[in-house]
C-alpha positions in Angstrom: 84.3 108.7 81.1 86.6 106.3 82.8 88.0 104.6 80.0 88.6 108.1 78.3 90.5 109.3 81.7 92.3 106.0 81.7 93.3 106.3 78.0 94.5 109.8 78.4 96.3 109.3 81.8 98.2 106.2 80.2 98.6 107.7 76.6 96.9 105.1 75.0 95.1 105.3 71.8 93.3 102.6 69.5 95.8 102.9 66.7 98.7 102.3 69.0 97.2 99.4 70.8 96.3 97.6 67.5 99.8 97.8 66.6 100.9 96.4 69.8 98.4 93.7 69.8 99.2 92.8 66.0 102.9 92.4 67.1 102.0 90.6 70.6 98.8 88.9 69.9 99.3 86.2 72.6 100.3 88.5 75.3 97.6 91.3 75.1 95.0 91.0 77.5 91.4 92.5 77.3 89.9 94.2 80.3 86.1 94.9 80.5 85.0 97.3 82.9 81.8 98.0 84.7 81.2 101.2 86.4 78.4 101.1 89.2 76.7 104.0 90.5 77.6 103.0 94.0 80.5 102.2 95.9 82.0 98.8 95.4 84.6 96.9 97.5 87.3 94.9 95.8 87.6 91.6 97.9 90.5 90.4 95.8 91.8 91.4 92.1 89.7 90.5 89.2 90.8 87.0 87.7 91.6 86.3 84.2 89.5 84.0 82.2 90.3 83.2 78.3 92.6 86.2 77.9 89.9 88.5 79.6 89.7 90.2 82.9 86.3 91.5 83.7 85.9 93.8 86.7 83.6 96.2 88.7 84.3 99.6 89.9 82.5 102.0 92.0 81.2 105.2 91.6 83.3 108.0 89.9 81.1 111.0 90.9 83.9 113.0 92.4 87.6 113.4 91.6 88.7 111.4 94.6 86.5 108.6 93.6 87.5 108.7 89.8 91.2 108.4 90.7 90.5 105.5 93.0 88.9 103.5 90.1 91.4 104.6 87.7 94.1 103.5 89.9 92.3 100.1 90.5 91.8 99.5 86.7 95.4 100.5 86.0 96.5 98.1 88.8 95.2 95.1 86.9 97.9 95.7 84.4 100.6 96.3 87.1 99.7 93.0 89.0 99.8 91.0 85.8 103.5 92.3 85.5 104.0 91.6 89.2 102.9 87.9 88.8 105.7 87.6 86.1 108.3 89.1 88.8 107.8 92.7 88.3 107.1 95.4 90.9 105.2 98.7 91.1 106.9 101.0 93.5 106.5 104.5 95.0 109.4 106.2 93.1 110.0 108.8 90.3 111.6 107.2 87.0 114.2 109.1 85.1 116.6 108.3 82.1 120.5 109.1 81.7 122.0 108.2 78.5 119.6 105.5 77.9 119.7 103.9 81.6 116.5 104.1 83.5 117.0 105.4 87.4 114.3 105.0 90.2 114.3 107.5 93.0 112.3 105.9 95.6 111.1 106.8 99.1 107.9 107.5 101.2 105.8 110.5 100.5 107.4 114.0 101.4 111.0 112.6 101.0 111.2 114.8 97.8 110.6 112.7 94.7 108.9 115.2 92.6 111.4 117.9 93.7 114.2 116.0 92.9 112.7 115.2 89.4 112.1 118.6 88.6 115.6 119.5 89.6 117.3 117.4 87.2 119.3 118.9 84.2 118.4 118.8 80.7 120.9 115.9 80.2 118.4 114.0 82.2 114.8 112.8 81.1 112.2 112.9 83.7 109.6 110.1 82.9 107.5 110.1 86.1 107.7 111.9 89.5 105.9 109.6 91.8 105.4 105.9 90.7 107.3 103.3 88.5 106.4 99.9 87.1 109.2 97.7 86.9 108.9 94.6 84.5 111.1 91.6 84.5 111.9 90.8 81.0 112.4 86.8 79.9 116.0 87.2 80.0 116.0 88.3 83.4 116.7 91.9 83.0 114.4 94.8 84.5 112.8 97.4 82.4 111.0 100.2 84.0 107.8 102.0 82.9 106.5 105.5 83.9 103.0 105.2 86.0 100.5 107.9 86.3 100.6 110.2 89.6 97.0 109.4 90.7 97.2 111.8 93.8 97.1 114.7 91.2 93.8 113.1 89.9 92.4 112.8 93.4 93.1 116.6 93.8 91.2 117.4 90.7 94.0 118.1 88.5 93.3 115.2 85.5 95.4 116.9 82.9 98.4 115.0 83.3 99.5 111.9 81.5 102.3 109.2 81.1 103.4 107.1 78.5 103.0 103.7 80.2 103.9 101.9 77.3 107.5 103.7 77.0 110.1 101.7 78.8 113.9 102.1 79.7 116.5 99.6 81.0 116.6 99.7 84.7 120.1 100.7 85.9 120.0 101.1 89.6 117.6 102.3 92.3 118.1 105.0 94.7 116.5 105.4 98.0 116.2 109.1 98.9 116.8 110.8 102.0 117.0 114.5 103.0 120.5 115.8 104.1 122.8 118.6 104.3 125.1 117.1 101.5 124.8 115.0 98.6 126.1 111.4 98.5 125.2 108.1 97.5 126.4 104.7 98.9 125.3 101.0 98.4 122.6 99.5 100.8 123.2 96.1 102.3 121.1 93.6 100.6 118.8 92.8 103.5 118.1 96.6 103.9 117.6 96.8 100.1 115.0 94.2 100.2 113.2 95.7 103.5 112.9 99.1 101.6 112.0 97.8 98.4 108.9 95.9 100.2 108.2 99.1 102.0 108.0 101.5 98.8 106.1 99.0 97.0 103.7 98.3 99.6 102.9 102.1 99.5 101.6 101.9 96.1 99.2 99.3 96.9 97.8 100.5 100.4 95.1 102.5 98.9 93.9 99.9 96.8 94.1 97.2 99.6 91.5 99.1 101.7 88.4 96.5 102.2 90.3 93.6 100.3 90.1 90.0 101.9 92.9 89.6 104.4 94.0 86.3 102.6 94.1 88.3 99.1 96.2 90.9 100.7 98.9 88.4 102.3 98.9 86.7 99.0 99.9 89.8 97.1 102.4 91.0 99.7 104.1 87.7 99.7 104.5 87.6 95.8 105.9 91.2 96.2 108.4 90.2 98.8 109.7 87.4 96.5 109.9 89.9 93.5 111.8 92.4 95.8 114.2 89.8 96.8 115.0 88.9 93.3 115.1 92.3 92.2 117.7 93.4 95.0 119.9 90.5 94.0 119.9 91.7 90.2 119.8 95.7 90.4 122.0 97.9 92.5 120.4 99.8 95.3 121.8 102.4 96.9 121.0 105.2 99.7 121.0 108.7 98.0 121.2 111.7 100.5 120.3 115.0 98.9 120.3 118.5 99.9 118.4 121.5 99.2 120.7 123.2 96.5 123.3 120.4 95.7 123.8 118.7 92.4 122.8 115.4 93.7 122.5 114.0 90.0 126.1 114.1 89.7 126.6 111.6 92.7 124.1 109.1 90.3 125.9 109.8 87.2 129.2 108.6 89.0 127.5 105.4 90.2 125.9 104.8 86.9 129.4 105.4 85.2 131.0 102.7 87.7 128.5 100.2 86.7 129.0 100.1 82.9 
């Protein structure tokens, strides 16, 4: 049941997975999951051995527990990308004319609402979390990621095409305001906020983990955030309740071309 739920949430099917494996055989990793009937605490993320990652997860008897185990298994995929310079972050992913934009920020700042307010010229890909992947050429691509909080609340109907990717153009850190405006963040502040929003996507999973493992993962994320901030423009985006904030984003993207 866990694997079926994961396949639905991440829009994975056998035919598509087989096609990808045929094209990228050396990059495909197998994940073997053992579901236990009792609670199980991760001290560290599972290690890869001979192109295979074996992991154990705890009980899935409630929607909250199911969501936690789904997030854990999915995080194995995310962590593999983070080891190569990527970053899983708390932010909504949207696309405008082929360019990806992440609307980031803490819970309650309005990421989901902002995603829903985008006009038809935009395409909303996820409303809570996005996985940034660093390509071999140094460019950054963003993938939509499931909103596991919906699953924790019992709504397991949502699904996100995590294998889809859009080239990342900019990241906008949201804040509520009486008027709409966007302005660039200083690099140090941008790095600090990147570390914060990436940490939010890991906090629940880190509960119970070994402190040494948490420090190692956080240090890796910090270095990835530094590299990302030097490559991708990061802005503060102040949004009002009824304004057309996306026009400010479009102006920024137009200026970056």
